[in-house]
C-alpha positions in Angstrom: 2.4 -64.3 -13.3 2.9 -60.6 -12.7 -0.1 -58.2 -12.9 0.3 -54.4 -12.9 -2.7 -52.1 -12.7 -2.4 -49.1 -15.0 -5.6 -47.3 -14.1 -9.1 -47.9 -12.7 -11.5 -45.3 -14.2 -14.3 -46.2 -16.6 -14.9 -44.2 -19.8 -13.8 -40.6 -19.6 -11.2 -41.2 -16.9 -11.4 -39.6 -13.4 -12.3 -36.8 -13.5 -13.8 -36.7 -17.0 -13.5 -33.3 -18.7 -17.3 -32.4 -18.5 -18.4 -33.8 -15.1 -19.1 -31.6 -12.0 -20.2 -34.3 -9.6 -18.8 -34.1 -6.0 -16.2 -36.8 -6.7 -14.9 -35.1 -9.8 -14.7 -31.7 -8.2 -12.7 -33.2 -5.4 -10.4 -35.0 -7.9 -9.7 -31.7 -9.6 -8.8 -30.1 -6.3 -6.5 -33.0 -5.3 -4.6 -34.3 -8.3 -3.5 -37.5 -6.4 -7.1 -38.7 -6.4 -7.4 -38.6 -10.2 -6.8 -41.8 -12.1 -6.4 -43.0 -15.7 -8.6 -45.3 -17.6 -9.0 -48.9 -16.5 -6.3 -51.1 -17.9 -3.9 -53.8 -16.7 -0.5 -55.2 -17.9 0.2 -58.9 -17.3 3.3 -61.0 -17.8 4.3 -64.6 -17.2 8.1 -63.9 -17.0 8.4 -60.2 -16.1 9.9 -59.4 -19.5 7.1 -59.8 -22.1 3.9 -58.0 -21.3 0.4 -58.0 -22.6 -2.0 -55.1 -22.1 -5.6 -56.0 -21.1 -7.3 -53.3 -23.1 -5.6 -50.3 -24.7 -7.0 -47.0 -23.3 -6.7 -43.4 -24.5 -4.2 -43.1 -21.7 -1.9 -45.9 -22.9 1.1 -43.6 -23.6 1.0 -42.2 -20.1 0.3 -45.6 -18.6 3.3 -47.3 -20.2 5.5 -44.3 -19.4 4.5 -44.5 -15.7 5.4 -48.2 -15.4 9.2 -49.0 -15.8 8.4 -52.6 -16.7 6.8 -51.3 -19.9 9.5 -48.9 -21.0 11.1 -49.5 -24.4 14.7 -50.7 -24.9 17.5 -51.4 -24.4 17.8 -51.8 -28.2 16.4 -49.1 -30.4 12.7 -49.9 -31.2 12.5 -52.8 -28.8 9.5 -52.9 -26.5 8.4 -55.4 -23.8 4.8 -54.9 -24.8 4.0 -58.0 -26.9 0.3 -57.6 -27.5 -3.1 -56.5 -26.4 -6.1 -58.6 -25.2 -9.4 -56.8 -25.7 -12.5 -57.5 -23.6 -14.8 -55.6 -25.9 -14.9 -52.9 -28.6 -15.7 -49.9 -26.4 -13.8 -46.7 -27.2 -12.2 -46.4 -23.8 -10.8 -49.9 -24.2 -9.6 -49.7 -27.8 -8.6 -46.1 -28.7 -5.1 -46.8 -27.4 -4.5 -49.2 -30.3 -4.1 -46.0 -32.5 -1.4 -44.8 -30.2 0.4 -48.2 -30.5 0.2 -48.2 -34.3 3.9 -47.6 -34.7 4.8 -51.0 -33.3 4.4 -53.4 -36.2 5.0 -56.5 -34.1 2.2 -55.8 -31.7 -0.8 -58.2 -32.0 -4.3 -57.5 -30.8 -6.4 -60.5 -29.6 -10.2 -60.3 -29.4 -13.4 -62.2 -30.4 -14.5 -62.1 -34.0 -17.3 -59.6 -33.5 -15.0 -57.2 -31.7 -12.2 -57.5 -34.4 -14.8 -57.1 -37.2 -16.2 -53.9 -35.5 -12.7 -52.4 -35.1 -11.5 -53.2 -38.6 -14.7 -52.3 -40.5 -16.0 -49.5 -38.3 -19.5 -50.9 -38.4 -20.4 -49.6 -35.0 -24.1 -50.0 -35.6 -23.6 -53.8 -35.1 -22.6 -53.2 -31.5 -26.2 -53.1 -30.6 -26.9 -56.5 -32.1 -27.1 -59.6 -29.9 -23.9 -61.6 -29.4 -22.4 -63.5 -26.5 -19.0 -62.4 -27.7 -19.3 -58.6 -27.6 -18.0 -58.5 -24.0 -15.7 -61.2 -22.5 -13.6 -61.7 -19.4 -10.3 -63.6 -19.2 -9.2 -66.5 -17.1 -5.4 -66.5 -17.1 -3.4 -69.4 -15.7 0.3 -69.7 -14.9 1.5 -73.2 -15.7 4.7 -72.7 -13.6 3.0 -71.6 -10.4 -0.4 -73.1 -10.9 -1.9 -69.7 -10.0 -5.0 -68.3 -11.8 -6.6 -64.9 -12.4 -10.1 -64.0 -13.6 -10.2 -60.5 -15.2 -13.7 -59.3 -16.1 -13.9 -55.4 -16.1 -17.4 -55.5 -17.7 -19.5 -58.1 -15.8 -22.8 -59.6 -17.0 -25.2 -61.4 -14.6 -23.4 -63.7 -12.2 -24.6 -66.9 -13.7 -23.6 -70.5 -12.9 -20.9 -70.6 -15.6 -19.3 -67.4 -14.3 -19.5 -68.6 -10.7 -17.6 -71.7 -11.7 -14.8 -69.7 -13.2 -14.3 -67.4 -10.2 -14.7 -70.0 -7.5 -11.3 -71.6 -8.2 -9.4 -68.4 -9.1 -6.5 -67.1 -6.8 -7.1 -63.5 -7.8 -10.3 -62.0 -9.0 -10.7 -58.6 -10.8 -14.4 -57.8 -11.4 -16.5 -54.9 -12.6 -17.2 -52.3 -10.0 -18.5 -49.6 -12.3 -21.6 -48.3 -10.4 -22.5 -48.2 -6.8 -26.2 -47.4 -7.1 -26.8 -50.5 -9.3 -28.1 -53.1 -6.7 -26.4 -55.9 -8.6 -23.0 -54.4 -7.7 -23.5 -52.7 -4.4 -25.6 -55.3 -2.6 -25.5 -58.7 -4.3 -22.3 -58.4 -6.4 -20.1 -57.1 -3.6 -21.2 -59.7 -1.2 -20.8 -62.5 -3.7 -17.3 -61.3 -4.5 -16.4 -61.0 -0.9 -17.5 -64.6 -0.3 -15.1 -66.0 -2.9 -12.1 -68.0 -1.6 -9.7 -66.0 -3.8 -6.7 -64.6 -1.9 -7.3 -61.1 -3.3 -10.5 -59.6 -4.8 -10.2 -56.3 -6.7 -12.5 -53.9 -8.5 -10.6 -52.7 -11.7 -13.2 -50.6 -13.5 -15.0 -47.8 -11.7 -17.3 -45.0 -12.9 -16.4 -41.4 -12.0 -19.6 -41.0 -10.0 -18.9 -44.1 -7.8 -18.1 -43.0 -4.2 -15.7 -45.9 -3.7 -13.1 -43.9 -5.6 -12.9 -41.7 -2.5 -10.7 -43.4 0.1 -12.6 -41.6 2.9 -16.1 -42.6 1.8 -18.4 -44.8 3.8 -18.8 -47.0 0.8 -15.1 -47.5 0.4 -14.7 -48.4 4.1 -17.6 -50.9 3.7 -15.8 -52.6 0.8 -12.5 -52.7 2.7 -14.3 -54.4 5.5 -15.4 -57.1 3.1 -11.8 -57.6 2.0 -12.3 -56.0 -1.4 -9.7 -53.7 -2.9 -9.9 -50.9 -5.4 -7.4 -51.5 -8.3 -5.5 -48.3 -8.2 -2.9 -47.4 -10.8 0.5 -48.7 -9.7 -1.0 -51.7 -7.8 1.2 -54.8 -8.4 0.0 -58.4 -7.9 1.9 -61.6 -8.2 0.3 -65.0 -8.7 
């Protein structure tokens, strides 16, 4: 199984157009710090790829990764479909950019598909266990497994069971000041036996986006990576 990170920023990208926090000012001054919206491409054979969420940056993200380039036949594309974790704009707007590919299939839970096809966004506030989901992906050839959960709910017993046996774990790292992530969540992630533990979804105000920050060094010491665009993982 091949996993390519296409971006790491939460809604708005990094930096978003209207933020003047310290991290965003630094990202504008140094373009190499900036990053696109959080998304991942995954493939079992290196030829047919599925996007985990379709962001507003999807055109630039596919252009930046040679594995996702179209061809060699006219109209052919290695992107076979999109797996959606939720109906949030920053995870779904890219579907509009992909509209010209008729063979592309989007997979999501029923509430998410209904919201996207009917535009009844008021229902997003209603209770449902299927508004936000993570994925556990398994490679039958290698026996490897990946858990991908960019929007993480409480770390309950069921979720703990899923990540305990995964070889690679990609978990929500949106905010640093939320105690569930910075104290309990990070240490719980670090304690997992997975060979690699990666944060794939980070808010623009989170200091871990800065490679020189104390918070970033602390995570590195715990063995946790930041899922930068261009990161490639094989399971």
